[in-house]
C-alpha positions as CSV (number, residue, x, y, z in Angstrom):
1,X,79.8,126.5,94.6
2,X,82.3,123.7,94.1
3,X,85.7,123.3,95.6
4,X,88.7,121.8,93.7
5,X,90.0,119.6,96.5
6,X,92.5,117.8,94.3
7,X,94.6,121.0,94.2
8,X,94.8,121.5,98.0
9,X,98.0,119.4,98.5
10,X,100.2,121.5,96.2
11,X,99.0,124.6,98.0
12,X,99.8,123.1,101.3
13,X,103.3,122.1,100.1
14,X,103.9,125.7,98.8
15,X,102.7,127.2,102.1
16,X,105.0,124.8,104.0
17,X,107.9,125.9,101.8
18,X,107.1,129.5,102.7
19,X,107.1,128.5,106.3
20,X,110.6,126.9,106.0
21,X,111.8,130.0,104.0
22,X,110.4,132.4,106.6
23,X,108.3,134.3,104.1
24,X,105.0,134.6,106.1
25,X,103.5,137.2,103.8
26,X,103.7,134.9,100.9
27,X,102.1,132.1,102.9
28,X,99.2,134.3,103.6
29,X,99.0,135.3,100.0
30,X,98.8,131.6,99.0
31,X,95.9,131.1,101.5
32,X,94.1,134.0,99.8
33,X,94.7,132.5,96.4
34,X,93.2,129.2,97.6
35,X,90.1,131.0,98.7
36,X,89.8,133.0,95.5
37,X,90.1,129.8,93.5
38,X,87.6,127.9,95.7
39,X,90.3,125.5,96.8
40,X,89.5,124.0,100.2
41,X,91.5,125.7,102.9
42,X,92.2,122.9,105.4
43,X,93.9,122.5,108.7
44,X,97.2,121.6,107.1
45,X,97.3,124.8,105.0
46,X,96.2,127.0,107.9
47,X,98.6,125.4,110.4
48,X,101.5,125.9,108.0
49,X,100.6,129.5,107.5
50,X,100.3,130.0,111.3
51,X,103.7,128.4,111.7
52,X,105.2,130.8,109.1
53,X,103.8,133.7,111.1
54,X,105.4,132.2,114.2
55,X,108.7,132.1,112.5
56,X,108.3,135.7,111.5
57,X,107.1,136.6,115.1
58,X,103.9,137.8,113.6
59,X,101.7,136.9,116.6
60,X,98.7,139.1,115.5
61,X,98.6,137.4,112.1
62,X,98.8,134.0,113.7
63,X,95.9,134.8,116.0
64,X,93.9,136.2,113.1
65,X,94.4,132.9,111.3
66,X,93.1,131.0,114.2
67,X,90.0,133.2,114.2
68,X,89.6,132.6,110.5
69,X,89.8,128.9,111.0
70,X,87.1,129.1,113.6
71,X,84.8,131.2,111.4
72,X,85.2,128.9,108.4
73,X,84.8,125.8,110.6
74,X,88.3,124.5,109.7
75,X,89.4,122.0,112.4
76,X,91.9,123.6,114.7
77,X,94.5,121.1,115.7
78,X,97.1,121.1,118.5
79,X,99.6,122.0,115.8
80,X,97.6,125.1,114.9
81,X,97.5,126.2,118.5
82,X,101.1,125.4,119.2
83,X,102.2,127.5,116.2
84,X,100.1,130.5,117.4
85,X,101.4,130.0,120.9
86,X,105.0,130.1,119.6
87,X,104.2,133.3,117.7
88,X,102.9,134.9,120.8
89,X,105.9,133.7,122.9
90,X,108.4,135.1,120.4
91,X,106.8,138.5,120.8
92,X,106.5,138.3,124.6
93,X,102.7,138.0,124.5
94,X,102.6,135.6,127.4
95,X,99.0,136.3,128.4
96,X,97.7,135.6,124.9
97,X,99.9,132.4,124.8
98,X,98.5,131.3,128.1
99,X,94.9,131.8,127.0
100,X,95.6,129.9,123.8
101,X,97.1,127.0,125.8
102,X,93.9,126.8,127.9
103,X,91.8,126.6,124.7
104,X,93.9,123.8,123.0
105,X,91.9,120.7,122.1
């Protein structure tokens, strides 16, 4: 099962564009397309998708993405955690945000 790593950067750019446009559902769709096409889903792509969820105040989706990163052994960065914490904060999920802060690398 091969991965086409050379196409990862365009996907990351597209997911980042979704983040800036505030279209979190499209960012998640692009992650799904990456997986379907065996394109490596990396820290940058996941962090951008989590940030798009934060902008949309979709804290549950952001936390789910963190779980997906852990299951797929994608490196979770401070950026990933910060974005998820921001999503929780925007929805008033302080306990979840505090727990995430304690887990940050």
